[in-house]
Short mmCIF file of the C-alpha atoms (twelve columns), coordinates in Angstrom:
data_MODEL
# 
_entry.id   MODEL 
# 
loop_
_atom_site.group_PDB 
_atom_site.id 
_atom_site.type_symbol 
_atom_site.label_atom_id 
_atom_site.label_alt_id 
_atom_site.label_comp_id 
_atom_site.label_asym_id 
_atom_site.label_seq_id 
_atom_site.Cartn_x 
_atom_site.Cartn_y 
_atom_site.Cartn_z 
_atom_site.pdbx_PDB_model_num 
ATOM 1   C CA . UNK A 1   21.310  -6.249  4.373   1 
ATOM 2   C CA . UNK A 2   23.586  -8.794  5.513   1 
ATOM 3   C CA . UNK A 3   25.819  -9.914  2.710   1 
ATOM 4   C CA . UNK A 4   25.846  -13.846 2.023   1 
ATOM 5   C CA . UNK A 5   28.697  -15.976 -0.551  1 
ATOM 6   C CA . UNK A 6   27.339  -15.671 -3.329  1 
ATOM 7   C CA . UNK A 7   25.771  -14.214 -6.676  1 
ATOM 8   C CA . UNK A 8   23.945  -15.863 -9.828  1 
ATOM 9   C CA . UNK A 9   25.542  -13.301 -12.370 1 
ATOM 10  C CA . UNK A 10  24.993  -14.331 -16.606 1 
ATOM 11  C CA . UNK A 11  24.865  -17.651 -15.972 1 
ATOM 12  C CA . UNK A 12  27.802  -18.397 -13.493 1 
ATOM 13  C CA . UNK A 13  27.786  -18.518 -9.646  1 
ATOM 14  C CA . UNK A 14  30.026  -16.225 -8.598  1 
ATOM 15  C CA . UNK A 15  30.716  -14.899 -5.162  1 
ATOM 16  C CA . UNK A 16  29.229  -11.794 -3.629  1 
ATOM 17  C CA . UNK A 17  32.314  -9.291  -3.634  1 
ATOM 18  C CA . UNK A 18  33.116  -9.838  -7.055  1 
ATOM 19  C CA . UNK A 19  29.354  -9.610  -9.008  1 
ATOM 20  C CA . UNK A 20  30.428  -6.305  -9.975  1 
ATOM 21  C CA . UNK A 21  29.613  -4.410  -13.042 1 
ATOM 22  C CA . UNK A 22  31.167  -1.463  -15.177 1 
ATOM 23  C CA . UNK A 23  30.544  2.066   -13.602 1 
ATOM 24  C CA . UNK A 24  29.245  2.900   -17.442 1 
ATOM 25  C CA . UNK A 25  26.505  0.187   -17.446 1 
ATOM 26  C CA . UNK A 26  23.990  1.470   -19.345 1 
ATOM 27  C CA . UNK A 27  21.175  0.745   -16.851 1 
ATOM 28  C CA . UNK A 28  22.740  2.838   -14.088 1 
ATOM 29  C CA . UNK A 29  22.948  5.637   -16.139 1 
ATOM 30  C CA . UNK A 30  19.371  5.397   -18.006 1 
ATOM 31  C CA . UNK A 31  17.169  3.331   -15.501 1 
ATOM 32  C CA . UNK A 32  16.076  0.755   -17.986 1 
ATOM 33  C CA . UNK A 33  15.837  -2.892  -16.058 1 
ATOM 34  C CA . UNK A 34  13.383  -5.816  -15.819 1 
ATOM 35  C CA . UNK A 35  13.159  -6.867  -11.923 1 
ATOM 36  C CA . UNK A 36  11.501  -9.011  -9.594  1 
ATOM 37  C CA . UNK A 37  10.978  -9.632  -6.025  1 
ATOM 38  C CA . UNK A 38  10.473  -13.021 -4.905  1 
ATOM 39  C CA . UNK A 39  9.974   -14.904 -1.135  1 
ATOM 40  C CA . UNK A 40  11.448  -18.359 -0.457  1 
ATOM 41  C CA . UNK A 41  9.301   -19.398 2.387   1 
ATOM 42  C CA . UNK A 42  9.895   -22.577 5.086   1 
ATOM 43  C CA . UNK A 43  7.086   -24.474 5.080   1 
ATOM 44  C CA . UNK A 44  5.618   -26.475 8.058   1 
ATOM 45  C CA . UNK A 45  6.776   -29.650 6.368   1 
ATOM 46  C CA . UNK A 46  10.398  -28.280 7.218   1 
ATOM 47  C CA . UNK A 47  11.448  -27.992 3.238   1 
ATOM 48  C CA . UNK A 48  11.398  -24.591 1.712   1 
ATOM 49  C CA . UNK A 49  9.605   -23.386 -1.464  1 
ATOM 50  C CA . UNK A 50  9.361   -20.290 -3.903  1 
ATOM 51  C CA . UNK A 51  5.934   -18.775 -3.813  1 
ATOM 52  C CA . UNK A 52  4.543   -18.882 -7.661  1 
ATOM 53  C CA . UNK A 53  7.543   -19.132 -8.713  1 
ATOM 54  C CA . UNK A 54  6.461   -19.328 -12.252 1 
ATOM 55  C CA . UNK A 55  4.277   -16.509 -12.247 1 
ATOM 56  C CA . UNK A 56  6.887   -14.097 -11.151 1 
ATOM 57  C CA . UNK A 57  9.732   -15.232 -13.879 1 
ATOM 58  C CA . UNK A 58  7.033   -15.080 -16.338 1 
ATOM 59  C CA . UNK A 59  6.426   -11.377 -15.264 1 
ATOM 60  C CA . UNK A 60  10.036  -10.899 -15.728 1 
ATOM 61  C CA . UNK A 61  10.212  -11.720 -19.104 1 
ATOM 62  C CA . UNK A 62  7.012   -9.829  -19.938 1 
ATOM 63  C CA . UNK A 63  8.348   -7.008  -18.344 1 
ATOM 64  C CA . UNK A 64  11.707  -7.126  -20.618 1 
ATOM 65  C CA . UNK A 65  9.692   -7.813  -23.984 1 
ATOM 66  C CA . UNK A 66  7.746   -4.292  -23.452 1 
ATOM 67  C CA . UNK A 67  10.942  -2.637  -23.000 1 
ATOM 68  C CA . UNK A 68  12.527  -4.177  -25.908 1 
ATOM 69  C CA . UNK A 69  15.003  -6.512  -23.870 1 
ATOM 70  C CA . UNK A 70  15.766  -10.097 -25.048 1 
ATOM 71  C CA . UNK A 71  16.612  -12.378 -22.112 1 
ATOM 72  C CA . UNK A 72  19.690  -14.391 -23.004 1 
ATOM 73  C CA . UNK A 73  18.264  -17.098 -21.063 1 
ATOM 74  C CA . UNK A 74  15.094  -19.245 -20.901 1 
ATOM 75  C CA . UNK A 75  12.672  -19.439 -18.238 1 
ATOM 76  C CA . UNK A 76  13.665  -22.733 -16.618 1 
ATOM 77  C CA . UNK A 77  17.707  -20.943 -16.390 1 
ATOM 78  C CA . UNK A 78  16.521  -18.125 -14.168 1 
ATOM 79  C CA . UNK A 79  13.746  -20.179 -12.381 1 
ATOM 80  C CA . UNK A 80  17.071  -23.023 -12.112 1 
ATOM 81  C CA . UNK A 81  19.330  -19.621 -11.449 1 
ATOM 82  C CA . UNK A 82  17.477  -18.887 -8.463  1 
ATOM 83  C CA . UNK A 83  17.574  -22.302 -6.556  1 
ATOM 84  C CA . UNK A 84  20.899  -22.434 -7.287  1 
ATOM 85  C CA . UNK A 85  21.427  -19.063 -5.331  1 
ATOM 86  C CA . UNK A 86  19.630  -19.890 -2.401  1 
ATOM 87  C CA . UNK A 87  21.465  -23.691 -1.944  1 
ATOM 88  C CA . UNK A 88  24.596  -21.719 -3.105  1 
ATOM 89  C CA . UNK A 89  24.209  -19.863 -0.094  1 
ATOM 90  C CA . UNK A 90  22.323  -22.087 2.330   1 
ATOM 91  C CA . UNK A 91  19.631  -19.776 2.524   1 
ATOM 92  C CA . UNK A 92  16.127  -21.725 3.351   1 
ATOM 93  C CA . UNK A 93  13.678  -18.457 3.603   1 
ATOM 94  C CA . UNK A 94  14.527  -15.555 2.387   1 
ATOM 95  C CA . UNK A 95  14.253  -12.574 -1.006  1 
ATOM 96  C CA . UNK A 96  15.185  -13.389 -4.081  1 
ATOM 97  C CA . UNK A 97  15.840  -10.695 -6.911  1 
ATOM 98  C CA . UNK A 98  16.024  -11.433 -9.966  1 
ATOM 99  C CA . UNK A 99  16.960  -8.293  -11.991 1 
ATOM 100 C CA . UNK A 100 17.494  -8.100  -16.511 1 
ATOM 101 C CA . UNK A 101 19.910  -5.140  -17.250 1 
ATOM 102 C CA . UNK A 102 21.612  -3.779  -20.432 1 
ATOM 103 C CA . UNK A 103 25.330  -3.417  -19.718 1 
ATOM 104 C CA . UNK A 104 28.159  -1.231  -20.444 1 
ATOM 105 C CA . UNK A 105 29.268  -0.648  -24.485 1 
ATOM 106 C CA . UNK A 106 27.805  2.828   -26.417 1 
ATOM 107 C CA . UNK A 107 26.593  5.379   -24.096 1 
ATOM 108 C CA . UNK A 108 23.610  7.380   -24.763 1 
ATOM 109 C CA . UNK A 109 20.030  7.058   -24.648 1 
ATOM 110 C CA . UNK A 110 20.248  4.325   -27.609 1 
ATOM 111 C CA . UNK A 111 21.628  1.158   -26.384 1 
ATOM 112 C CA . UNK A 112 22.458  -0.104  -29.498 1 
ATOM 113 C CA . UNK A 113 24.248  -3.639  -29.252 1 
ATOM 114 C CA . UNK A 114 24.846  -3.316  -25.242 1 
ATOM 115 C CA . UNK A 115 25.005  -7.181  -23.940 1 
ATOM 116 C CA . UNK A 116 21.354  -7.827  -22.017 1 
ATOM 117 C CA . UNK A 117 22.607  -9.113  -18.556 1 
ATOM 118 C CA . UNK A 118 21.090  -10.890 -15.718 1 
ATOM 119 C CA . UNK A 119 22.047  -11.852 -12.050 1 
ATOM 120 C CA . UNK A 120 19.927  -12.964 -9.194  1 
ATOM 121 C CA . UNK A 121 20.644  -11.893 -5.627  1 
ATOM 122 C CA . UNK A 122 18.999  -13.413 -2.195  1 
ATOM 123 C CA . UNK A 123 18.971  -12.382 1.074   1 
ATOM 124 C CA . UNK A 124 17.512  -12.416 4.149   1 
ATOM 125 C CA . UNK A 125 14.480  -9.822  4.711   1 
ATOM 126 C CA . UNK A 126 11.845  -9.529  7.155   1 
ATOM 127 C CA . UNK A 127 8.723   -8.064  7.095   1 
ATOM 128 C CA . UNK A 128 9.168   -4.672  4.770   1 
ATOM 129 C CA . UNK A 129 7.032   -2.686  6.314   1 
ATOM 130 C CA . UNK A 130 7.579   -4.403  9.979   1 
ATOM 131 C CA . UNK A 131 6.539   -6.990  12.247  1 
ATOM 132 C CA . UNK A 132 3.842   -4.393  13.614  1 
ATOM 133 C CA . UNK A 133 3.181   -3.109  10.752  1 
ATOM 134 C CA . UNK A 134 1.494   -6.449  9.833   1 
ATOM 135 C CA . UNK A 135 0.300   -7.453  13.403  1 
ATOM 136 C CA . UNK A 136 -1.230  -3.731  14.101  1 
ATOM 137 C CA . UNK A 137 -1.315  -1.791  10.425  1 
ATOM 138 C CA . UNK A 138 0.377   1.336   9.662   1 
ATOM 139 C CA . UNK A 139 -0.195  5.144   8.960   1 
ATOM 140 C CA . UNK A 140 -0.482  6.140   5.144   1 
ATOM 141 C CA . UNK A 141 0.178   9.082   3.987   1 
ATOM 142 C CA . UNK A 142 -1.574  10.424  0.369   1 
ATOM 143 C CA . UNK A 143 1.361   11.727  -1.909  1 
ATOM 144 C CA . UNK A 144 1.313   14.913  -3.758  1 
ATOM 145 C CA . UNK A 145 3.295   12.988  -6.629  1 
ATOM 146 C CA . UNK A 146 0.795   11.162  -8.900  1 
ATOM 147 C CA . UNK A 147 1.262   7.771   -10.153 1 
ATOM 148 C CA . UNK A 148 2.257   7.260   -13.961 1 
ATOM 149 C CA . UNK A 149 -0.329  7.591   -16.942 1 
ATOM 150 C CA . UNK A 150 -0.320  4.245   -18.613 1 
ATOM 151 C CA . UNK A 151 1.203   6.065   -21.975 1 
ATOM 152 C CA . UNK A 152 3.874   7.606   -20.216 1 
ATOM 153 C CA . UNK A 153 5.465   4.995   -18.438 1 
ATOM 154 C CA . UNK A 154 4.500   1.016   -18.966 1 
ATOM 155 C CA . UNK A 155 2.535   0.149   -16.228 1 
ATOM 156 C CA . UNK A 156 2.541   -3.430  -16.596 1 
ATOM 157 C CA . UNK A 157 6.292   -3.462  -16.458 1 
ATOM 158 C CA . UNK A 158 7.918   -3.940  -13.080 1 
ATOM 159 C CA . UNK A 159 11.300  -1.592  -14.634 1 
ATOM 160 C CA . UNK A 160 13.802  0.175   -12.349 1 
ATOM 161 C CA . UNK A 161 13.328  3.287   -13.724 1 
ATOM 162 C CA . UNK A 162 9.336   3.610   -12.656 1 
ATOM 163 C CA . UNK A 163 10.640  3.171   -9.209  1 
ATOM 164 C CA . UNK A 164 11.890  6.734   -9.167  1 
ATOM 165 C CA . UNK A 165 7.990   7.777   -8.698  1 
ATOM 166 C CA . UNK A 166 7.635   5.429   -5.927  1 
ATOM 167 C CA . UNK A 167 11.181  6.332   -4.146  1 
ATOM 168 C CA . UNK A 168 9.677   9.942   -4.360  1 
ATOM 169 C CA . UNK A 169 6.864   9.044   -2.706  1 
ATOM 170 C CA . UNK A 170 8.174   7.153   0.039   1 
ATOM 171 C CA . UNK A 171 10.827  10.152  1.293   1 
ATOM 172 C CA . UNK A 172 8.236   12.100  1.184   1 
ATOM 173 C CA . UNK A 173 6.086   9.787   3.564   1 
ATOM 174 C CA . UNK A 174 8.100   8.782   5.466   1 
ATOM 175 C CA . UNK A 175 9.793   12.475  6.537   1 
ATOM 176 C CA . UNK A 176 6.454   13.643  6.837   1 
ATOM 177 C CA . UNK A 177 6.493   10.921  9.831   1 
ATOM 178 C CA . UNK A 178 4.185   8.077   7.781   1 
ATOM 179 C CA . UNK A 179 5.086   4.616   6.942   1 
ATOM 180 C CA . UNK A 180 3.652   4.669   3.754   1 
ATOM 181 C CA . UNK A 181 3.099   6.366   0.818   1 
ATOM 182 C CA . UNK A 182 -0.195  5.885   -1.359  1 
ATOM 183 C CA . UNK A 183 -0.156  7.744   -4.954  1 
ATOM 184 C CA . UNK A 184 -3.499  8.297   -7.108  1 
ATOM 185 C CA . UNK A 185 -3.622  7.921   -10.524 1 
ATOM 186 C CA . UNK A 186 -3.407  10.673  -13.211 1 
ATOM 187 C CA . UNK A 187 -7.386  11.468  -13.078 1 
ATOM 188 C CA . UNK A 188 -7.273  11.463  -9.243  1 
ATOM 189 C CA . UNK A 189 -8.576  7.837   -8.437  1 
ATOM 190 C CA . UNK A 190 -6.460  5.715   -5.891  1 
ATOM 191 C CA . UNK A 191 -3.283  3.793   -7.686  1 
ATOM 192 C CA . UNK A 192 -1.324  1.852   -5.725  1 
ATOM 193 C CA . UNK A 193 1.091   2.467   -2.836  1 
ATOM 194 C CA . UNK A 194 5.052   2.926   -3.240  1 
ATOM 195 C CA . UNK A 195 5.824   -1.077  -3.597  1 
ATOM 196 C CA . UNK A 196 2.384   -2.434  -3.010  1 
ATOM 197 C CA . UNK A 197 -0.870  -3.167  -4.396  1 
ATOM 198 C CA . UNK A 198 -4.166  -2.006  -2.360  1 
ATOM 199 C CA . UNK A 199 -7.875  -3.104  -1.099  1 
ATOM 200 C CA . UNK A 200 -10.537 -1.557  1.178   1 
ATOM 201 C CA . UNK A 201 -13.657 -4.051  2.608   1 
ATOM 202 C CA . UNK A 202 -16.748 -2.454  2.706   1 
ATOM 203 C CA . UNK A 203 -19.299 -4.404  4.398   1 
ATOM 204 C CA . UNK A 204 -17.803 -7.569  3.581   1 
ATOM 205 C CA . UNK A 205 -16.802 -6.145  0.052   1 
ATOM 206 C CA . UNK A 206 -13.547 -5.996  -0.972  1 
ATOM 207 C CA . UNK A 207 -12.697 -3.268  -3.319  1 
ATOM 208 C CA . UNK A 208 -9.355  -2.962  -5.473  1 
ATOM 209 C CA . UNK A 209 -8.294  -0.559  -8.446  1 
ATOM 210 C CA . UNK A 210 -8.226  -2.425  -11.770 1 
ATOM 211 C CA . UNK A 211 -5.250  -2.892  -13.660 1 
ATOM 212 C CA . UNK A 212 -5.143  0.728   -15.785 1 
ATOM 213 C CA . UNK A 213 -2.185  2.494   -13.866 1 
ATOM 214 C CA . UNK A 214 -1.133  0.027   -11.119 1 
ATOM 215 C CA . UNK A 215 1.458   -3.079  -11.688 1 
ATOM 216 C CA . UNK A 216 -0.408  -6.584  -11.680 1 
ATOM 217 C CA . UNK A 217 0.906   -7.443  -8.578  1 
ATOM 218 C CA . UNK A 218 1.457   -11.296 -8.271  1 
ATOM 219 C CA . UNK A 219 0.143   -11.225 -4.326  1 
ATOM 220 C CA . UNK A 220 -2.916  -9.074  -5.692  1 
ATOM 221 C CA . UNK A 221 -4.127  -11.930 -7.538  1 
ATOM 222 C CA . UNK A 222 -3.476  -14.500 -4.839  1 
ATOM 223 C CA . UNK A 223 -5.823  -12.580 -2.492  1 
ATOM 224 C CA . UNK A 224 -7.925  -11.493 -4.989  1 
ATOM 225 C CA . UNK A 225 -8.462  -16.136 -5.447  1 
ATOM 226 C CA . UNK A 226 -8.605  -16.766 -1.509  1 
ATOM 227 C CA . UNK A 227 -10.656 -14.040 -0.890  1 
ATOM 228 C CA . UNK A 228 -12.924 -15.281 -3.495  1 
ATOM 229 C CA . UNK A 229 -12.428 -18.808 -2.541  1 
ATOM 230 C CA . UNK A 230 -13.445 -17.778 1.089   1 
ATOM 231 C CA . UNK A 231 -16.671 -16.766 0.116   1 
ATOM 232 C CA . UNK A 232 -16.036 -13.268 -0.458  1 
ATOM 233 C CA . UNK A 233 -17.242 -10.773 -2.938  1 
ATOM 234 C CA . UNK A 234 -14.096 -9.063  -4.614  1 
ATOM 235 C CA . UNK A 235 -14.241 -6.114  -7.243  1 
ATOM 236 C CA . UNK A 236 -12.347 -4.642  -9.662  1 
ATOM 237 C CA . UNK A 237 -13.135 -1.053  -9.859  1 
ATOM 238 C CA . UNK A 238 -11.228 3.005   -9.723  1 
ATOM 239 C CA . UNK A 239 -12.605 4.460   -6.332  1 
ATOM 240 C CA . UNK A 240 -11.305 7.818   -4.347  1 
ATOM 241 C CA . UNK A 241 -9.325  8.628   -1.325  1 
ATOM 242 C CA . UNK A 242 -12.498 9.345   0.585   1 
ATOM 243 C CA . UNK A 243 -13.854 6.002   -0.398  1 
ATOM 244 C CA . UNK A 244 -11.189 4.826   1.888   1 
ATOM 245 C CA . UNK A 245 -11.034 6.957   4.975   1 
ATOM 246 C CA . UNK A 246 -14.768 5.180   5.292   1 
ATOM 247 C CA . UNK A 247 -13.707 2.109   4.884   1 
ATOM 248 C CA . UNK A 248 -13.832 -0.612  6.944   1 
ATOM 249 C CA . UNK A 249 -10.771 -2.013  6.446   1 
ATOM 250 C CA . UNK A 250 -7.887  -1.165  4.193   1 
ATOM 251 C CA . UNK A 251 -4.682  -3.449  3.444   1 
ATOM 252 C CA . UNK A 252 -1.533  -3.350  1.332   1 
ATOM 253 C CA . UNK A 253 -0.130  -6.359  -1.037  1 
ATOM 254 C CA . UNK A 254 2.699   -7.118  -2.350  1 
ATOM 255 C CA . UNK A 255 5.844   -10.279 -2.317  1 
ATOM 256 C CA . UNK A 256 7.897   -8.252  0.110   1 
ATOM 257 C CA . UNK A 257 5.014   -6.127  2.321   1 
ATOM 258 C CA . UNK A 258 2.721   -9.176  2.009   1 
ATOM 259 C CA . UNK A 259 -0.585  -8.375  3.716   1 
ATOM 260 C CA . UNK A 260 -0.025  -5.682  5.945   1 
ATOM 261 C CA . UNK A 261 -3.126  -3.585  7.218   1 
ATOM 262 C CA . UNK A 262 -3.139  0.358   7.434   1 
ATOM 263 C CA . UNK A 263 -4.724  1.653   10.604  1 
ATOM 264 C CA . UNK A 264 -4.993  5.455   9.487   1 
ATOM 265 C CA . UNK A 265 -4.615  7.411   6.005   1 
ATOM 266 C CA . UNK A 266 -4.209  10.991  6.080   1 
ATOM 267 C CA . UNK A 267 -4.831  11.357  9.763   1 
ATOM 268 C CA . UNK A 268 -8.350  9.502   9.292   1 
ATOM 269 C CA . UNK A 269 -8.725  6.132   11.362  1 
ATOM 270 C CA . UNK A 270 -9.535  2.978   9.512   1 
ATOM 271 C CA . UNK A 271 -12.291 1.209   11.389  1 
ATOM 272 C CA . UNK A 272 -11.100 0.739   14.614  1 
ATOM 273 C CA . UNK A 273 -7.807  1.824   14.142  1 
ATOM 274 C CA . UNK A 274 -6.735  -1.320  13.471  1 
ATOM 275 C CA . UNK A 275 -6.337  -4.933  11.745  1 
ATOM 276 C CA . UNK A 276 -10.208 -5.820  10.829  1 
ATOM 277 C CA . UNK A 277 -11.441 -9.453  10.828  1 
ATOM 278 C CA . UNK A 278 -11.514 -10.030 6.918   1 
ATOM 279 C CA . UNK A 279 -8.234  -9.105  6.777   1 
ATOM 280 C CA . UNK A 280 -6.865  -10.930 9.558   1 
ATOM 281 C CA . UNK A 281 -8.345  -14.048 7.790   1 
ATOM 282 C CA . UNK A 282 -6.587  -13.272 4.268   1 
ATOM 283 C CA . UNK A 283 -3.407  -13.004 6.164   1 
ATOM 284 C CA . UNK A 284 -3.954  -16.129 7.618   1 
ATOM 285 C CA . UNK A 285 -5.299  -18.122 4.976   1 
ATOM 286 C CA . UNK A 286 -1.662  -16.186 2.748   1 
ATOM 287 C CA . UNK A 287 0.714   -17.232 5.108   1 
ATOM 288 C CA . UNK A 288 -0.605  -20.683 5.427   1 
ATOM 289 C CA . UNK A 289 -0.577  -21.384 1.542   1 
ATOM 290 C CA . UNK A 290 2.883   -20.247 1.548   1 
ATOM 291 C CA . UNK A 291 3.847   -22.462 4.661   1 
ATOM 292 C CA . UNK A 292 2.463   -25.128 2.398   1 
ATOM 293 C CA . UNK A 293 -0.266  -25.744 5.059   1 
ATOM 294 C CA . UNK A 294 -3.096  -26.164 2.588   1 
ATOM 295 C CA . UNK A 295 -2.684  -28.268 -0.215  1 
ATOM 296 C CA . UNK A 296 -5.455  -26.758 -2.370  1 
ATOM 297 C CA . UNK A 297 -2.767  -24.471 -3.543  1 
ATOM 298 C CA . UNK A 298 -0.019  -26.503 -3.375  1 
ATOM 299 C CA . UNK A 299 0.851   -26.015 -7.274  1 
ATOM 300 C CA . UNK A 300 1.324   -22.237 -5.945  1 
ATOM 301 C CA . UNK A 301 4.871   -23.253 -3.939  1 
ATOM 302 C CA . UNK A 302 7.967   -24.307 -6.098  1 
ATOM 303 C CA . UNK A 303 10.205  -26.707 -3.954  1 
ATOM 304 C CA . UNK A 304 13.917  -26.386 -2.912  1 
ATOM 305 C CA . UNK A 305 15.961  -29.181 -2.570  1 
ATOM 306 C CA . UNK A 306 19.154  -28.466 -0.460  1 
# 
């Protein structure tokens, strides 16, 4: 990661090198921190806009509420802080990471009255699974690790501790020579990738798992709406991994991954072994929207004035 100039920390812009926390920070020891991943895109008109900024900020507050953390700022302050961080770094296109965490004070599992702190960081970040992945598709392995049960870790919250499961799955997949991991839920149905939601296409119908054990992805919701508006049928239903093997197309969605096709899963070639026509159509539709090329969805863009 290229270090930039400033980080927003507890309401103030501080120098990158000075944005430090104490080694006894509670979240560092026990894993409870809510965070978001957002992208700011350079639009066709030369302006910069954060994609679905309101929805990401709402999910940040929802995640914190689920885990009993009261954010000491309003949603508007957090949204303004993200814009201020981009401007302070003169970053017209990049990734934004707001994070809410429990500061230092007492130790032990109960954080008691330790302060709730907030930081917003931004940096340059290209295609999460690689430019080749976007263009040609990735190789995927079903993980030996199971996605969380909904009564084990609350899966509607985007919190740091949930991602230990993802780290294990990702390490396993990449060490075996794959690009990404596919996790199954506790009942053996397909859940999601290590950091993405998943869709498959069969006979021009799109399928994606229901929101039982998976994170309610904002890119997922975006693709469901775009696909519907383009005339495709989208179904939320449980399915098994062998249904993916015989799918016409498979792709992952996420703010970082954007729309990344899977060309192979567990040594089975998906479709023709390259991004299919529906995947490519949705990719184009998505990038048209985030780049400001489609005024139908202009409300999804929050412009940043540099």
